C-alpha positions as CSV (number, residue, x, y, z in Angstrom):
1,M,39.5,-77.7,-74.1
2,Q,35.6,-76.2,-73.8
3,R,35.1,-78.5,-70.9
4,I,38.1,-76.9,-68.8
5,R,37.0,-73.4,-68.9
6,L,34.1,-74.4,-68.2
7,I,35.4,-76.3,-64.6
8,L,37.9,-73.6,-63.5
9,P,35.2,-71.2,-61.7
10,F,34.4,-73.6,-59.3
11,I,38.0,-74.9,-58.8
12,A,38.7,-71.6,-57.8
13,V,35.5,-70.7,-55.7
14,L,36.7,-74.0,-53.8
15,L,39.5,-73.1,-53.3
16,L,38.8,-69.7,-52.3
17,A,36.5,-71.6,-49.6
18,A,39.3,-73.8,-48.4
19,G,41.5,-70.6,-47.7
20,C,38.6,-69.2,-45.1
21,L,38.4,-72.2,-43.5
22,W,41.7,-72.9,-42.9
23,L,42.3,-69.5,-41.1
24,V,39.2,-69.8,-38.9
25,L,40.5,-73.1,-37.4
26,R,43.6,-71.3,-37.2
27,T,42.4,-68.2,-35.3
28,G,39.6,-69.5,-33.7
29,S,37.6,-65.8,-34.5
30,V,35.9,-64.2,-37.3
31,P,37.4,-60.8,-38.2
32,E,35.8,-57.7,-36.3
33,P,34.0,-55.2,-38.9
34,P,35.5,-51.9,-39.7
35,P,35.1,-49.3,-36.9
36,L,31.9,-47.3,-37.0
37,T,32.0,-43.6,-37.4
38,R,31.1,-41.1,-34.1
39,A,27.5,-40.1,-36.2
40,E,27.1,-43.9,-36.2
41,T,27.7,-44.5,-32.1
42,A,25.9,-41.3,-30.9
43,A,22.8,-41.8,-28.5
44,P,19.4,-40.7,-29.5
45,T,18.6,-37.4,-28.8
46,L,15.3,-37.4,-26.2
47,P,13.1,-34.7,-25.2
48,A,14.0,-32.7,-22.4
49,A,12.3,-33.7,-19.3
50,S,10.1,-30.7,-17.6
51,A,11.7,-28.3,-15.1
52,E,7.9,-28.0,-13.6
53,P,8.1,-29.5,-9.8
54,D,5.4,-32.1,-9.0
55,W,2.1,-30.5,-7.3
56,G,0.2,-34.0,-6.6
57,D,-3.2,-34.1,-8.4
58,W,-2.7,-30.2,-8.3
59,T,-4.0,-28.3,-11.5
60,P,-3.2,-24.7,-11.9
61,A,-6.1,-22.9,-12.9
62,A,-5.8,-20.5,-16.3
63,A,-3.4,-17.3,-15.2
64,T,-5.1,-14.0,-15.8
65,P,-3.6,-11.0,-17.5
66,A,-0.7,-9.9,-15.1
67,P,-0.8,-6.1,-14.1
68,A,1.9,-3.9,-16.1
69,S,4.2,-4.1,-13.3
70,A,4.0,-7.9,-13.3
71,Q,4.5,-8.1,-16.9
72,D,7.7,-6.4,-16.6
73,S,9.1,-8.2,-14.2
74,P,12.1,-10.7,-14.6
75,V,10.3,-14.1,-15.4
76,P,13.2,-16.9,-15.6
77,T,13.3,-18.9,-18.8
78,A,16.3,-20.3,-18.4
79,E,18.6,-21.0,-15.9
80,P,19.5,-17.7,-13.8
81,E,22.8,-16.2,-14.1
82,G,24.8,-16.5,-10.2
83,H,23.3,-17.3,-6.9
84,A,19.2,-16.8,-7.1
85,V,15.7,-18.3,-6.0
86,V,13.4,-18.8,-8.4
87,G,9.5,-19.8,-7.3
88,R,5.8,-19.0,-7.2
89,V,3.3,-17.4,-5.4
90,F,-0.2,-19.2,-5.2
91,D,-3.3,-18.7,-3.3
92,E,-5.1,-21.5,-1.4
93,R,-6.7,-22.8,-4.5
94,G,-3.6,-23.3,-6.1
95,A,-3.8,-20.8,-8.6
96,P,-1.2,-18.0,-9.3
97,I,-1.3,-14.9,-8.2
98,A,0.3,-12.2,-10.4
99,G,1.7,-8.8,-9.2
100,A,2.5,-10.0,-5.8
101,E,5.8,-8.1,-4.2
102,L,7.7,-9.9,-2.4
103,Y,10.6,-8.9,-0.2
104,I,13.8,-10.0,1.8
105,N,13.5,-6.8,4.7
106,R,9.2,-6.2,5.6
107,Q,10.9,-3.1,7.1
108,Q,11.4,-2.3,3.3
109,L,7.6,-1.4,3.4
110,E,7.5,1.3,6.0
111,T,9.9,3.0,4.3
112,G,8.5,2.6,0.8
113,E,11.5,1.0,-1.0
114,A,11.1,-1.4,-4.3
115,A,10.3,-4.7,-3.6
116,D,13.0,-7.4,-4.4
117,A,10.9,-9.4,-6.8
118,I,7.5,-8.9,-8.3
119,T,5.5,-12.4,-9.7
120,G,4.4,-12.0,-12.8
121,A,1.3,-13.1,-15.1
122,D,1.7,-17.4,-14.3
123,G,2.8,-15.7,-10.3
124,R,6.3,-16.6,-11.2
125,F,9.6,-15.0,-9.8
126,L,12.8,-14.7,-9.9
127,L,14.9,-12.9,-7.2
128,Q,18.6,-12.4,-8.4
129,D,21.4,-12.4,-5.5
130,P,19.8,-13.4,-2.3
131,P,21.5,-13.3,0.7
132,P,23.8,-16.6,1.6
133,Q,22.8,-16.7,4.7
134,G,19.1,-18.4,5.2
135,F,16.5,-15.7,5.2
136,R,13.0,-15.0,5.6
137,L,11.0,-14.2,1.8
138,S,7.8,-12.5,3.0
139,A,4.6,-12.0,-0.2
140,Y,2.6,-9.4,-0.5
141,H,-0.7,-8.6,-2.9
142,E,-3.9,-6.5,-2.1
143,A,-6.1,-8.8,-2.2
144,H,-4.9,-11.3,0.0
145,P,-2.8,-11.5,3.7
146,P,0.8,-12.3,3.6
147,G,2.2,-15.2,3.7
148,Y,6.4,-15.9,3.7
149,E,8.8,-19.2,3.4
150,V,12.1,-19.5,4.9
151,V,15.0,-19.9,2.7
152,P,18.3,-22.1,3.9
153,S,21.1,-21.5,3.5
154,N,21.6,-24.6,1.4
155,F,18.6,-24.3,-0.9
156,P,18.9,-25.5,-3.7
157,P,19.1,-23.2,-7.0
158,S,17.5,-25.8,-9.0
159,Q,14.8,-25.9,-7.0
160,E,11.3,-24.1,-7.3
161,L,10.1,-21.9,-3.9
162,R,6.3,-21.9,-3.2
163,I,4.9,-19.3,-1.1
164,V,1.0,-19.8,-0.4
165,L,-1.3,-16.5,0.2
166,P,-4.2,-17.2,2.6
167,D,-7.4,-16.0,1.8
168,G,-8.8,-12.9,3.7
169,G,-11.5,-10.4,3.9
170,A,-11.9,-6.7,2.8
171,V,-13.2,-3.4,4.7
172,A,-14.8,-0.5,3.1
173,G,-17.7,2.4,3.4
174,R,-17.3,6.2,3.6
175,V,-16.0,8.9,5.5
176,T,-17.7,12.5,6.2
177,V,-18.5,15.3,8.2
178,G,-21.9,16.4,8.9
179,G,-22.8,14.1,5.5
180,S,-20.5,15.7,3.3
181,P,-18.2,13.4,1.6
182,L,-14.5,14.0,3.0
183,G,-12.4,13.3,-0.5
184,D,-8.4,13.9,1.2
185,A,-8.9,11.9,4.8
186,H,-7.1,8.5,5.3
187,V,-8.5,5.6,7.0
188,T,-5.8,3.2,9.1
189,L,-6.4,-0.6,10.0
190,G,-3.8,-2.9,12.0
191,P,-2.2,-4.0,12.7
192,V,-1.9,-6.4,10.1
193,G,0.6,-8.9,10.0
194,G,2.6,-6.7,12.1
195,Q,2.1,-3.9,10.3
196,Y,-0.9,-1.0,10.2
197,R,-2.4,-0.4,6.3
198,K,-3.5,2.9,5.2
199,V,-5.6,4.0,2.1
200,G,-7.1,7.3,1.5
201,T,-10.3,8.3,0.6
202,D,-11.6,9.0,-2.9
203,G,-13.7,12.2,-3.9
204,Q,-16.8,10.2,-2.4
205,G,-15.3,10.0,0.6
206,R,-15.0,5.9,-0.3
207,Y,-12.3,3.5,0.7
208,R,-11.4,0.0,0.1
209,I,-8.9,-1.9,2.1
210,G,-8.6,-5.8,1.5
211,G,-6.1,-9.1,2.0
212,I,-7.2,-9.0,5.9
213,A,-7.0,-11.8,7.9
214,P,-9.9,-12.9,8.9
215,G,-10.1,-11.2,12.6
216,R,-10.8,-8.1,14.4
217,Y,-9.1,-4.8,14.3
218,D,-8.8,-1.3,15.3
219,I,-9.7,0.8,12.5
220,M,-9.5,4.5,12.3
221,A,-10.3,7.4,10.1
222,R,-8.3,10.5,9.9
223,Y,-8.8,14.4,8.5
224,T,-6.3,17.2,8.7
225,S,-7.5,20.2,7.6
226,G,-5.3,23.3,6.7
227,G,-5.1,27.1,7.8
228,T,-3.5,29.3,10.7
229,N,-4.8,26.3,13.3
230,V,-4.5,23.2,11.8
231,L,-7.1,20.6,13.3
232,E,-6.8,16.6,12.8
233,R,-9.7,14.7,13.7
234,H,-10.3,10.8,13.4
235,S,-12.7,8.2,14.8
236,S,-11.8,4.8,16.2
237,R,-13.8,1.7,15.7
238,Q,-13.1,-1.8,15.8
239,V,-14.4,-4.1,13.0
240,E,-14.9,-7.7,12.4
241,I,-13.1,-9.6,9.6
242,S,-14.7,-12.8,7.9
243,I,-12.9,-14.8,4.8
244,G,-14.5,-13.8,1.8
245,R,-16.3,-11.0,2.8
246,T,-16.6,-7.3,2.2
247,T,-17.7,-5.7,5.7
248,T,-19.1,-1.9,6.0
249,Q,-17.4,0.5,8.2
250,D,-18.9,4.1,7.6
251,F,-16.9,6.8,9.8
252,N,-19.0,10.8,10.3
253,L,-16.2,12.5,11.4
254,Y,-18.2,15.2,14.1
255,G,-21.8,15.6,13.0
256,G,-23.0,17.8,15.3
257,A,-22.9,21.9,15.9
258,A,-21.1,22.6,19.0
259,I,-18.8,25.0,18.8
260,L,-15.5,25.5,21.6
261,R,-13.8,28.9,21.2
262,G,-11.5,31.0,23.2
263,R,-8.0,32.2,23.8
264,I,-4.9,31.3,25.8
265,R,-2.7,33.5,27.3
266,V,0.6,33.5,28.8
267,G,1.5,36.1,31.3
268,D,0.2,39.2,29.5
269,G,0.2,38.1,26.0
270,P,-1.0,35.4,23.7
271,A,0.4,32.1,23.2
272,E,2.4,31.7,20.7
273,R,2.1,28.0,20.1
274,S,-0.4,25.4,21.9
275,R,-1.8,22.4,21.7
276,I,-5.6,21.3,22.2
277,N,-6.3,17.5,22.3
278,G,-9.5,15.5,23.8
279,V,-12.1,13.0,23.3
280,V,-15.9,13.1,22.8
281,T,-18.2,10.2,24.2
282,V,-21.2,10.8,22.5
283,P,-24.3,8.9,24.0
284,D,-23.8,5.3,22.5
285,G,-20.2,5.4,23.5
286,E,-18.3,5.9,20.4
287,R,-15.5,8.1,20.8
288,E,-14.5,11.2,18.8
289,I,-10.9,12.3,19.0
290,F,-9.2,15.6,17.7
291,N,-6.3,17.6,18.2
292,L,-5.9,21.1,17.8
293,E,-2.7,23.4,16.6
294,V,-3.1,26.6,17.7
295,V,-1.1,29.5,16.5
296,G,-1.4,32.9,17.9
297,G,-3.9,32.0,20.9
298,D,-7.1,32.0,19.5
299,Y,-8.6,28.7,19.0
300,A,-11.9,27.5,17.7
301,L,-13.0,24.2,17.6
302,N,-16.4,23.7,15.0
303,E,-19.0,21.0,14.4
304,L,-18.6,19.0,17.6
305,P,-21.1,16.4,18.1
306,P,-23.4,16.3,21.5
307,G,-21.6,14.4,24.1
308,R,-18.8,14.1,27.4
309,L,-16.1,16.2,25.7
310,S,-12.6,15.8,27.7
311,F,-9.3,18.2,26.5
312,N,-6.0,18.5,27.8
313,V,-4.6,22.4,26.5
314,H,-0.8,22.6,26.7
315,V,1.4,25.2,25.5
316,L,4.2,24.8,23.6
317,E,5.8,28.3,22.8
318,Y,4.9,31.7,24.2
319,A,6.5,35.3,24.2
320,G,10.2,36.2,26.1
321,Q,10.5,32.2,26.3
322,H,13.5,32.5,24.4
323,Q,14.9,35.8,26.4
324,N,15.1,34.1,29.3
325,G,17.6,31.1,27.6
326,L,14.9,28.5,28.1
327,S,14.3,26.0,26.1
328,P,12.1,26.1,22.5
329,Y,9.9,23.7,24.1
330,A,8.8,24.7,27.3
331,G,6.0,22.4,27.3
332,N,7.1,20.1,30.5
333,T,5.9,21.9,33.1
334,D,2.9,21.3,35.1
335,N,1.8,24.9,34.5
336,L,1.8,24.8,31.0
337,R,-1.1,22.0,31.0
338,R,-4.7,22.5,31.8
339,S,-7.4,20.1,32.0
340,E,-11.2,20.4,31.2
341,S,-14.5,18.0,31.1
342,F,-18.0,18.9,30.9
343,E,-21.0,18.1,28.8
344,I,-21.7,20.0,25.4
345,Q,-25.1,20.1,23.5
346,S,-26.1,20.5,20.0
347,G,-26.2,24.4,18.6
348,Q,-24.6,25.7,21.6
349,V,-21.1,27.5,21.4
350,Y,-18.9,27.2,24.6
351,E,-16.8,29.8,25.8
352,R,-13.3,29.1,27.4
353,D,-10.6,31.1,27.9
354,F,-7.1,29.7,29.1
355,E,-4.6,31.6,31.2
356,F,-1.0,30.2,32.4
357,F,1.8,32.0,34.5
358,P,5.4,31.6,32.2
359,A,7.5,29.2,32.8
360,V,10.5,29.9,35.2
361,G,13.8,29.1,36.0
362,I,17.7,29.1,37.3
363,R,21.0,29.5,35.9
364,G,24.6,30.1,37.7
365,T,27.9,29.0,38.1
366,V,29.4,26.6,40.4
367,Q,32.7,27.5,41.8
368,G,35.6,25.2,43.9
369,I,35.2,22.4,41.0
370,R,39.1,21.0,40.5
371,A,39.6,19.2,36.9
372,D,39.2,15.9,37.9
373,E,35.9,16.3,39.5
374,R,32.6,16.5,38.3
375,A,30.0,18.3,39.9
376,S,26.0,17.9,39.6
377,V,22.9,20.6,40.8
378,L,20.2,19.1,42.3
379,V,16.6,21.5,42.6
380,L,13.9,20.4,45.2
381,E,10.6,21.6,45.6
382,G,9.7,23.7,48.8
383,Y,12.7,25.0,51.9
384,R,14.8,21.9,53.3
385,E,16.9,22.9,56.2
386,I,19.9,19.9,56.6
387,N,21.0,20.0,60.8
388,S,23.5,17.8,59.9
389,W,24.3,15.2,56.9
390,T,23.9,11.2,56.6
391,M,24.5,9.4,53.6
392,D,20.5,8.6,54.2
393,T,19.9,12.7,54.2
394,F,21.5,13.0,50.7
395,L,20.1,9.6,48.7
396,T,16.6,10.6,50.6
397,L,17.5,14.4,48.7
398,A,18.3,12.7,45.9
399,A,15.0,10.7,45.4
400,Q,13.1,13.7,45.9
401,K,14.3,16.1,43.5
402,I,12.0,17.4,40.8
403,R,15.2,18.4,38.4
404,S,18.7,17.6,38.2
405,Q,21.6,18.8,35.7
406,R,25.3,17.9,35.8
407,V,27.7,20.8,35.7
408,G,30.1,22.0,32.5
409,S,32.1,24.1,32.5
410,G,31.2,25.4,36.1
411,T,27.7,27.0,34.5
412,F,24.3,25.4,34.9
413,I,20.9,26.1,33.7
414,V,17.3,24.3,34.7
415,N,14.3,25.2,32.7
416,D,10.2,25.1,32.9
417,L,10.3,25.6,36.5
418,P,6.8,26.5,37.7
419,P,6.4,29.1,40.5
420,S,7.5,28.4,44.1
421,D,10.1,27.8,46.6
422,Y,13.2,25.6,46.0
423,T,16.3,24.4,47.3
424,V,19.3,24.1,45.3
425,L,22.1,22.0,46.0
426,A,25.6,21.5,44.3
427,Y,27.9,18.6,45.1
428,I,30.9,16.4,44.1
429,E,30.0,13.1,42.6
430,P,31.4,10.4,44.3
431,R,35.0,9.4,42.1
432,D,34.0,5.6,43.1
433,V,30.7,4.3,43.6
434,T,32.1,1.1,45.0
435,M,33.2,3.3,48.5
436,D,32.9,2.7,51.8
437,P,29.2,5.1,52.4
438,E,31.1,6.7,55.3
439,A,34.6,7.6,52.9
440,V,32.2,9.0,50.6
441,L,30.4,11.1,53.0
442,A,33.6,11.9,54.4
443,S,34.9,13.5,50.9
444,L,31.4,15.1,50.4
445,R,31.6,18.6,49.5
446,V,28.0,20.3,49.1
447,D,26.5,23.9,48.7
448,M,22.9,24.6,49.8
449,L,21.1,28.0,48.5
450,Y,17.0,28.9,49.1
451,I,14.9,31.1,46.3
452,A,12.0,31.8,45.7
453,L,10.7,32.5,41.7
454,G,7.6,34.2,40.8
455,P,5.6,34.2,37.3
456,G,8.7,34.6,34.7
457,E,11.4,34.9,36.9
458,M,14.7,33.8,35.9
459,Q,17.2,33.8,38.8
460,E,20.8,33.8,38.7
461,L,22.7,32.1,41.3
462,A,26.2,31.0,42.6
463,L,27.4,28.0,44.5
464,D,30.9,27.2,45.9
465,L,31.9,24.2,46.5
466,R,36.0,24.9,47.8
């Protein structure tokens, strides 16, 4: 009995093994293990790939701290929402440029509008909601000439735009008058990349313009004085700019001691407003240019350098001008202009008075204009005698006119005529310019008057086309 108890476990194991062997032989397969859980089937997490584009063997230089405006600019830290363009601005050596301003429209610079984006300390920028069509994105920085890239309409939002600004040079110097610094002068250089660069001088008359592409440029210093008569002085030069160099260009405006002064009169009284503009060519060939706005007739140009002085006097307004019904700006006639040129010496005072005749004019009416017709008035200088009308005669008179005006509501006024003899012709305009010349001439209605205008005279005329 004891032996039977010892043998029973072995028998049970043999029976279990036999059962498993029978099951395999019958099904031909091994039972699958139970399914794994979701956590056990998940793929291992890999580190995220860098979004930095491949720049080849270039290694960016260490970024310098950005100005406040650049640090406050939006720099993308995640995928931007909506349509956007992301990118970076570099110099030619591959270093990122902080504080570069980006514009979709270059005219924003001229109007003073804010930039569309500003780069951060690492040169990155985010341009949110750009135009859906392709556009040109320009980058500007005070230490570099401008650069740009064309952004196509299908530009991938995940791709980074790269703009490289070239290296340039600079120009700096001082602006003085007779050796004294000018703290409120302006210096203009250009055009640089289609734009003029303008800066003001500091209290010591110093200025500096950087980020200029190599080449030869015009540069001008300008100064405007206040007071009753506003004097604008400016001096022009040419300057050569080289990469990596600061070119020195100083300006000494009117360092001489010559004086030009006098009075401008129109008829019996002073000119209310005039302009004197001209140039002094100094012995070394440089040119000092000036513009003087004169109020009240008396004028003075001080501290002129020695050289050849050439200038124009131009009357803009005078007493009685408005009483005659003339235009507020009477400066379109030769009788209100005068030019002079002579040599001046340092330390000398030159007196020049200018007297002008008032501008004159004609006004009047034209009768006989039908509702469906248009009429014009031609003014010709001198007496014109017309014995017979032909098309050639009419076309010759039209080509020789000094003034013309279309008649509205049957009245006309022609301003700013110098004293002289005139022929005034009124005519009906052809309805169809493609008409046969003989037909045009047959339908032509003309009236002519001859007048003599004296200084300050306004004549009333009446012409009849019936």
